[in-house]
C-alpha positions in Angstrom: 0.2 -0.1 0.1 2.9 2.5 0.8 4.5 1.5 -2.5 1.5 2.6 -4.7 0.7 5.8 -2.8 5.0 6.4 -3.3 4.6 5.8 -7.3 1.5 8.2 -7.1 3.5 11.0 -5.3 6.5 10.4 -8.1 4.2 9.9 -11.2 2.5 13.3 -9.7 6.0 15.8 -9.1 7.0 14.0 -12.4 3.7 15.4 -14.1 4.2 18.7 -12.5 7.4 19.6 -13.1 7.0 18.8 -17.1 3.8 20.4 -17.4 4.3 23.9 -18.5 3.1 26.9 -16.3 0.1 28.9 -17.6 2.0 31.8 -18.2 4.8 30.1 -20.5 2.2 29.1 -22.5 0.5 31.9 -23.0 3.0 34.7 -24.1 2.0 38.0 -23.1 2.3 40.7 -26.2 2.8 44.3 -26.1 1.2 45.7 -28.5 -1.0 48.4 -27.9 -4.9 47.2 -28.6 -6.5 49.2 -31.4 -9.8 50.8 -31.2 -11.9 53.2 -32.8 -13.6 56.4 -31.9 -16.8 55.7 -33.8 -19.3 53.6 -33.2 -20.3 50.5 -35.4 -23.2 50.5 -37.1 -23.7 47.3 -39.7 -25.9 48.1 -42.2 -28.9 45.7 -43.4 -26.5 43.5 -45.7 -24.2 42.6 -43.1 -27.6 42.1 -40.1 -28.9 40.4 -43.3 -26.2 37.8 -43.7 -24.8 37.5 -40.5 -28.3 36.9 -38.6 -30.8 36.0 -41.0 -28.9 33.6 -43.5 -27.8 31.4 -41.1 -30.9 30.9 -39.4 -32.7 30.2 -42.2 -30.3 27.5 -43.3 -30.8 26.3 -40.2 -33.9 26.1 -40.1 -34.3 24.3 -43.7 -31.7 21.6 -42.5 -33.6 21.0 -39.4 -36.9 20.8 -41.0 -35.3 18.2 -43.6 -34.1 16.3 -41.1 -37.6 16.4 -39.1 -35.5 17.3 -35.6 -38.7 19.4 -34.6 -37.2 20.5 -31.3 -34.7 22.5 -33.1 -36.7 23.6 -35.8 -38.5 25.2 -33.0 -34.9 26.9 -31.5 -34.3 28.4 -35.1 -37.6 29.3 -36.2 -37.6 31.6 -32.8 -34.0 32.4 -33.3 -35.0 33.8 -36.9 -38.0 35.9 -35.7 -36.0 37.1 -33.0 -33.4 38.4 -35.5 -35.8 39.5 -37.9 -37.3 41.9 -35.2 -34.0 43.3 -33.8 -33.6 44.2 -38.1 -36.7 46.0 -37.9 -35.9 48.0 -35.1 -32.5 48.5 -35.9 -33.1 49.5 -39.5 -36.1 51.0 -39.8 -35.3 52.3 -43.4 -33.3 51.5 -46.2 -33.3 53.2 -49.5 -36.7 54.9 -48.1 -37.8 51.1 -47.9 -39.7 50.6 -44.6 -38.3 47.9 -43.1 -40.5 46.6 -40.6 -43.2 46.5 -42.8 -41.4 44.5 -45.6 -40.5 42.2 -43.2 -44.0 41.6 -41.9 -45.6 41.5 -45.5 -43.8 39.2 -46.6 -42.3 36.6 -44.0 -44.8 36.3 -40.9 -47.5 34.2 -43.1 -44.9 31.8 -44.2 -43.6 31.8 -40.6 -46.7 31.3 -39.3 -47.1 28.1 -41.3 -43.9 27.1 -40.4 -44.7 26.8 -36.8 -47.9 25.0 -37.3 -45.9 22.4 -39.3 -43.9 22.0 -37.2 -45.8 21.6 -34.0 -48.0 19.2 -36.0 -44.3 16.9 -36.7 -45.8 17.2 -40.7 -42.6 17.3 -43.1 -44.7 17.8 -45.8 -46.3 21.1 -44.7 -42.9 22.1 -43.6 -41.0 21.7 -47.0 -43.8 23.7 -48.4 -44.2 26.5 -45.6 -40.2 26.6 -46.4 -40.5 26.6 -50.1 -42.9 30.0 -49.2 -40.9 31.0 -46.6 -37.6 30.9 -49.2 -39.9 32.4 -51.8 -40.9 35.4 -49.8 -37.3 36.6 -48.7 -36.5 35.9 -52.5 -39.7 38.9 -53.3 -37.6 41.5 -51.1 -34.3 40.7 -53.3 -36.2 40.9 -56.4 -38.5 43.8 -55.7 -38.8 45.2 -58.8 -37.5 44.2 -62.0 -34.9 47.2 -62.0 -31.2 47.1 -62.0 -31.6 48.1 -58.6 -32.8 45.0 -57.7 -30.6 42.9 -55.3 -28.7 39.7 -58.1 -29.5 37.1 -55.5 -31.8 34.7 -54.4 -31.9 30.3 -53.3 -34.7 28.2 -53.7 -34.9 24.8 -52.1 -33.7 23.3 -49.0 -29.9 23.9 -48.2 -27.5 20.9 -50.2 -25.6 19.9 -46.8 -25.3 19.5 -42.9 -23.9 22.3 -41.7 -23.9 21.4 -37.7 -24.0 18.0 -35.8 -26.8 19.4 -33.9 -28.9 18.7 -37.1 
C-alpha cells in the first residue's frame, strides 16, 4: 500500500515538473489594442448575412432532418433576428423595413410554426419553400437594375452542424 502511494506521489511530481506553467503557455504581447472612436453600425446587408441567412439555412436543415425541437429553436431565433433588424434598420433606401418584413415573412413563418408543431414534413417543406420565396421577393422587389442579384430556392444541400 505504501509502495502504491509512493508511486502515485512520484508520478504527480514528475507530471508537475514536465507540465508548462500557464504563463509560459500564453505569452503576453506588448502590442497596443486598436480601438475605433466611431461606433460600429452594421448595415442591413451585414445584419441579414450575419443573423438571418444562417438561421434560415439551419431552419431548413432542421426540418429536412425532422429535428422538430431544433427547428422550433431556429424559427424562434430567426423571428428574433428579424424583429431586431426591423428595430435597428427602420428604413433602407426609403423602404420601410419593419413593414416589408411583416408583409413578406409573417404568414410563411406562421405556417412553419404550425408544421413544426404538427411534425408534418410535407407541410414543413411547403412552408419553408414559401418562406424562401418570400425572402427572395424582397431581394427581387422590382425588375430594375437596383434589385438585388441573388436568391436561392429549396433546402440547403448539406448539413452544417452536428445538431441537425
